[in-house]
N, C-alpha and C positions, 0 to 999 in steps of 0.2 A: 244138175250141173252135169254135164257129158265129160265123162271122163275119156281119152284116148290113150291107150297102152300101147307101146309099138314090141311087140317078142319080136325079135329078129328083125324081119324085112315082113313081119303080117299086120297088119293095123287090125284094134280091136275098139269096138268104143261099149258103151252103156248105149241103150236106148228103149223105146216101148218101141215093140213091133207093131207094124199096122195090121198085121193078120191075126197074131195069136191075142193079143194088147198084155202080150204081158213086157216086164221090164226087165231085159237082157243082156247079155252081149252079142253087138253080132260084128261079124266077122269079114274083111271086103274080100272083095270077087278082087276090085278094080276100081277104080277108082271111083268111089262116090256110089257105089255099088257095094252093101253086102247084104249077110246072108243069114240069119236070123236060127242063133244055134241051139232054141229053143223047142219049132216048130220047121223048118231049112226055107221057110220063105225069103224069097230075095226081094230090099226093098233100097231106094234109091233116097241118100242124102239132100237133104236141101237146105238151105242157108240160109235166114231172112232175119238177122236181128234174133234168132233164135235159131238149134239145131233141130227136127224133123227127120222122120223118117217114111217115106212115102211108098204108095204098093208101087208097080211098074207096070207103063203102059205100053200096048202094044211094042210102040217103035221103041221104046228101052230094052226090050227084049230081041228084038229083031237087030240094033245096036250091039244087043250083044255077042247072040251068035256068030254076027259077022267079024268081027273085032278080036274079039276072043273065044276062042273054041273050044 
C-alpha cells in the first residue's frame, strides 16, 4: 500500500525507486515527478491499477527543464 503524506505543500510518497531498488520516500518535484531521497534519482509516477515509479525518458527530462527550471 502506498501512503501519501502532505507536509505543508510538499508531497511525499513511499515507493520503490527503479534506480536503487530501495523502498524509500519519494519527494514530489512537480506533479507526477518525484526524487528518491535515498539515491537522488528522478522518477515518473505511473498509475494503471497500481502505482509504479519509472525511470525518466529523454522527453521527460526535456519537459522538466523547459517547464520547471
